[in-house]
SEZA-285154 format. One record per residue: x, y, z of N, C-alpha, C, O, CB in turn. Coordinates in steps of 0.05 Angstrom, whole numbers, plus 5000, padded with zeros to 4 digits. Glycine has a CB too. Layout:
XYZXYZXYZXYZXYZ
...
! end
This chain:
922002740762922402740792920102900805919303110795925202880799
919102790826916902930840917903180854920203190862915602740860
916103370857916703620870917303570900915803430914914403820867
919503680910920203650938918703860954918804100948923303690942
917203770974915603950990916703971018917503761030912703850991
916804211029917404251057914904171073912804121061918404541063
915104171099912804111115912304351134913204341157913103841132
911104561124910704801141908604761163907004571162909805031123
908604931182906704921204903904991193903605201179907405111227
901904831200899204881192897805011216897304891237897704611184
897105271212896005431234893005471228892205581208897405701236
891305381246888405401243887505681246887605801267887005221264
886605801223885806081222883106121236881006021228885606171193
883206271258880906311275879806051286877406011290878706461260
881705861291880905601299880205431274880805501252878605601318
879005201279878105031257875505141247873305031253877804721266
875605361232873205511226871605391203869605501195873905791219
872505161193870805021173868904821186867004731174872604861153
869404761212867604571226866304691250864604561263869204331234
867004931258865805071281865905371277867605461261867204981308
864205521290864305811285867005931293868105871314862005941301
867906111275870606221278871006361305869106481316871106411256
873406351315874206491339872306431363871606601379874106791334
871606171366870106081389871605851402873305721389867206001381
870905791426872205561440871805301425873705141424871205541468
869405241414869204991398871104981375872204771369866404961388
871605201361873505211339876305161348877905031335873305471323
877005281371879705251382880104961392882204841387880205441405
878104851405878304571414878704381390880404201391875804491430
877204421369877404251346880104271333881204071324875204311326
881204511332883904551321885904391336887704271324884604851320
885704391362887504231379887003931375889003781372887104301408
884503851374883903571372885003441347886003221348880903531373
884803581325885703461299888803471296889903341279884503611276
890103621314893003631312894203861297896503841287894003381301
892804081296893904321283896604401296897004351320891904561284
898304521280900904611291900704871306902604951320902904641268
898505011303898105271317895305361313893805261297900105471306
894505561329891905691327892205981324893806111338890105621352
890806101305890806391301888206501310886106381306891306461271
888306741322885806881331886307181330888407271323885006791359
884207331337884207621336883307731362881307631374882507731312
884607941372883908051398883008341395884208501381886308031417
880808401410879708671411878908731440878908551457877308711392
878108981445877409051473874609151475873609291457879309271483
873209061496870509151501870509431513872609551519869108961521
868109541515867709811525868809841554869810051561864809891525
868609621569869509631597872209501601872909421623867509501615
873809471579876609401582877309111584879309041596877609531606
875708941573876308651572877208571544876208671524873808481580
879108391543880108291517878608051508878507851522883208231519
877408071484875807861473876807781445878307931433872807941472
876007551436877007441411874807451390872907291390878007151415
875107631371873207671349874707821327876307991333870607821358
874207741302875707861280874708141272876308331271875507681256
872108171267871108421256870908631278870608571302868408371243
871008881269870609101288867709111298867109201320871309371275
865909001281863008991288862308701294863608511284861309101265
860208671309859308401317857308281296856608051299858008401344
856408441277854208371260854508101245852707941244853808581240
856908051234857207821216857207551232856207351222859807841201
858307551256858707301270857007271296857607101313861607261277
855107451300853307421323850507511315850007591292854307591347
848607501333845907591328845507881337843307981339843907421343
847708021341847608301349848508491327849108401305849308341374
848508741334849408951315851009161330850409221353847009081301
853109261318854709471329857609411333858509181327853509541356
859109611342861909581346862609421371861209461392863309851347
864509251369865409101393866109301416865409251439867908931387
867309521409868309711429866009861443866410001462870109911416
863509831432861209961445859709781463857709861476859410071423
860609531466859309331483860909301509863409291508858909061469
859609271532860909171556861208871552860008751535859209241582
862908761569863308471568860708321573860008131558865408381588
859108411592856608281598854708281574853408091567855208411622
854608511560852908541537853908361514852308241500852808831528
856508361511857708201489857207901493856707751474860708261487
857507821518857207531525854307441522853707201522858207471553
852407631522849607551518848907501489846807391483847807781529
850707561471850307511442850807221435852407081448852007701425
849407131415849806861405851806871382851306991361847006731395
854106741386856306741367856506481351858506431338858906811380
854406311353854606051341852405981321853005841301854605851361
850006081325847805991308848006081279846805961261845206091319
849506301274849906381246851306161230851006141206851506651245
853006011244854505791231852805541229852705411208857105741247
851605471251849905221252848305231277849205331298851604961250
845805121276844105121300845404941321844704961345841305011293
847204771314848604601333850304761352851104671374850304391319
851005011344852705181361851105411373852305611383855005281345
848505391373846905601385847605641415847905451430843805531383
848005891422848705951450851705981454852606051476847705751468
853305921434856205951437856806251440855606421427857705841412
858706311458859306591463862006681452863706511446859206641493
862406941450865007051443866807001467866207081489864707361436
869106881462870906811485872707041494873307221478872506581478
873507031518875607201529878307091521878606851517875307231560
880307271519883007171515883806981537885206781532885007411514
883007031561883806861584882706581580883906391590882806981610
880406551567879306281563880906121543881205881545876406301553
882006261523883806131504886306031518887205811514884506311480
887406201536889706121551889105891570890705701573890806361568
886705891582885805671599885905411583886705201593883005721610
885005431558884605191541887305081531887704841531882905261518
889105251523891305141508894105271513896005201499890805171480
894405451532897005561538899005341544898505171562896905761560
901205341531903305141536902904881521904604701522903405081564
900604851507900004611492900304641462900904441448897304511499
899804871452899804921423900605211418899605391433897104851410
902305271399903005551393900605711385898805611371905205561371
900605961393898406151386899506381369901706471373897106251412
897806471351898306711336896006901342893706841336898606651305
896607131354894507321362894807571346896807721349894707371392
892807631329892807871314891608101330889408081340891307841287
893108321333892108551348890408721329891308821309894508721359
887808751337885908881319885109161330883609301316883508711316
886009231353885109481366887409641375889509541384883209421389
887209901373889310091381889410121411887310131424888910361367
891810141421892210211449891709991470891410051493890510431455
891709741461891209521480893809371488893709171502889309321468
896109481480898609331484899209271513899909041520900909491472
898909471530899509431559897509231571898309051587899309691574
895009251564893009071575893508791565893108591579890209161566
894308761540895008501528897208371544897108141551895708531499
899308521548901608421564900708331592901408111601903808631566
899208501605898308431632896508191633896808021651896908671645
894708171614892807941613894307681610893607481623890807981591
896407681594897907441589899807371613899807151622899507461564
901307561621903307511642902007461669903207321686905207741644
899607571674898307521700896507271699895507191720896607761706
896207151676894706911675896306681687898706671682893906841645
895106491702896606281714898406121695900506011703894706091728
897506101670899105941650900206121628901206021608897405721638
900006381632900806561610903706541603904406571579900206831618
905406501622908306491616909106231602911306201592909906521642
907306031603907805781588907105811558908005651542906205561600
905606021552904506041525906606121504908306291509902206251524
906505981482908206051459906606221440904906111425909305781445
907006481441905306671426906906841407909006941414903706841446
905806871383906807071364904607271360902307191353907706941337
905207521363903307741359903607851331905907901322903607961381
901407881317901507991290899708231287897808271303900807771270
900108381266898408611260899108711233901408691224898508831281
897108831219897608991195898609271202899609411185895109011178
898409341228899409601237902109561250902409441271897409721257
904109671236906809661248906909811274908409741292908909771228
905410031276905310191300904510021324905610051346903510431297
902509851321901609681343903809491352904309461376899109511334
905309381333907409191340909809341354910909241373908409041315
910409571343912609731355911909811383913509811401913209981338
909309881388908409961414908609721433909509751456905510061414
907909481424908109241441911009181447911609121470906809001427
912709191427915509131432916709341451918609281466917109131406
915709581450916709791468916309741497917909811514915510061461
914009611504913509541532914009251539914109181562910609611538
914509091518914908801522916908711502916208581482912208651520
919508771506921508701486921708401479922508331457924208791495
920908231498921107941493918907841475919107611466921107801520
916907991470914607901454915507831426917007981413912408111453
914607611416915107531388913007651370910607621375915207211385
913807791349911907931332912407871302914607821294912208231336
910207861288910207831259908608051245906408111254909207551251
909708161224908408381210906808281186907908171168910508591201
904208321187902408251166902608461144902208691149899508211176
903108371119903308561097901708451073901208211071906208601088
900908631056899508541031901408521008900908360990897308751024
903608661009905708650989908408651003909208861014905508880968
909808421004912408421018914508581003914708580979913408131022
916108731018918208891006920708881024920508901049917309191003
923008841012925508821028926309091038928109121054927708701011
924909311029925409571041924509581070925309761085923909781025
922809381078921909371106924009271125923809311149919409201108
926009131115927908991132929209161153929209091176930108861115
930409401146931709551167929909641189930609621213932909801154
927509731183925609811203924609591221924409621245923209951191
924109361209923209131224925409031242925008971266922308901206
927809021231930108921247930609111271931109021293932608901230
930409371266930809571287928709541309929209611332930809851276
926309461301924109431320924109161334922509121352921509471306
925908981326926008721339923908531328923308321341925608741368
922808591305920808411292922208231273923708311255918608581277
921707971276923207771261921507581245922407361237925007611280
919007661240917307491223915807671203914807891211915307331240
915707591178914207731158911907551149912207311146916007801133
909507671145907107511140905707621115903907781117905207511164
906507531091905207621067903107421057903007191066907407661045
901407501038899607311026901207111010903207170998897607461007
900206861010901706640998902306690969904406630959900206381001
900306800954900606830925902807040918903707040895898006920913
903607200937905707400932908507290935910507430929905307640950
908807040944911406930951912406740930910906590917911206790978
915106740927916506540911918606410929919206510951917806680886
919706190920921806060935924206240939925506230959922605790922
924806400918927106580920926606790941928406860956927606710893
924206890942923507100963923706980991924707111009920807210957
922606740994922706611021925606571029926306621052921106341020
927206471011930006431017931406691025933006691043931506300993
930706901010931907161016931107261044932707371059931207370995
928607231051927607311077929007151099929807251120924607281080
929406891094930806721113933706811117934706821139930706431104
934906891095937706981097937907241113940007301125938907021069
935707401112935707651128935007601157935007781174933607841116
934507341164933907271192931007281200930307291223935407461210
929207261180926307271185925107001180925906851162925007481168
923106931196921406711189919106821171918507061172920206561214
917906641155915906721136913406561142913406311139916806681107
911206701149908606571153906606691134906006931135907706601183
905506521117903706611096900806611105900106471123904106441071
899206781091896306781096894806781070896106781048895507021114
892206771071890506761047891006501032891206501007891007001029
891006281046891406021034888605891033887605791052893405841051
887405901009884605831006884105560991881805470991883206040992
886205450979885805210963888105010969890205090980885705270933
887704760961889904570963892304640946894604590953888904290955
891804770923894004860907895705060922898105070919892904990881
894405240938896005430953897505290976899605380984894105650964
896305080987897804931008900304810995902404821007895904701019
900004690971902304580957904304800951906704760954901404440931
903405030943905205250937906805330962909205370960903605500927
905505350985906905421009909005221016911205291024904905451033
908304961013910204751019912604751000914904711007908904481019
912004810974914004800953916005020956918404990950912704810926
915105260965917005490967918405510994920105680997915505740961
917605341013919105331038918305531060920005601076921805371032
915805621060914905791082915105641108914905391109912105911077
915305791130915405661156912705571166912505391183916705851176
910605711157907905641165905905801150906605991135907605691195
903405721153901205881139898705841155898205631167900905781110
897006041154894306021166892405921144892605991121893406301177
890505761153888605641134886005581147885805521171889905371123
883805611132881105571142880305271143878205211154879205721126
881905101131881304811131883704651141885004511126880504721102
884304681166886804571177887004261175889104161169887104651205
884804131179884903831178885603741150887303571146882203711187
884303861130884803781102887703851095889103701081882903931083
888704081105891504161099893503961112895503891100892004441109
892903881136894603681150894703421134896903311130893603631178
892403331126892303081110893803121084895302941076889403001105
893403341070894603391044897703381047899103291029893703661033
898703491069901603491073902703241085905103211089902303731091
901003051090901902791101902602801131904102641141904202701087
901503001145902003021173900002851189897902761178901703321183
900702791214899002631231896502781238896603011247900502541256
894202661234891702781242890502601264890302361260889702811217
889702721286888902561309886102431305885502241319888802731333
884602541287882002401281880902501255878802421246879902451304
! end
């Protein structure tokens, strides 16, 4: 008998980062175009208080600049080239604002936003709720810092949050439940079908990360996770037999 596979949500990690530079508008557009079930990104704050989408604390790896994101003003940050490191075809691509992602896809595709900076919770809430389409957005906020998520829930109880962990433990359940957090996000290799079922029984959704191969895609589907982030969303969609728009 063939293995029965679930059909979890395929979430484009930092956009379709296998075909465009990560965490840029071209990567987000491509993720939407191919039919991804969601888009994941990372939010940080500039020196002058703007929310931008970039994974690393420093700009060195994904731009032609050097230094901490938090030491750049928005104008300085936007002058950097965030595309040519990936391909000359993306020369001149800029680091996007959170508002630009909302302009592009709020209300059209679920978003997963990882909070990478301390103390931005109020600004994050204001940026989203004051955006013309912000209230349409289906957003889950994630972080490896439980403190960041608790702070966000404290000022925005309606926010959906998922806790990123490296080793899932059911000892986390009481604290997460008390904080109103209902999603656990462990690395895929740490999960079994029994663990996923147990988390579901506790009232949590399970979204896996660190899915780097087709075997791990199959593993996620076989154990019944609700979704996973992946750097090759189009291939994952095809592998799972989902509709791909092109």
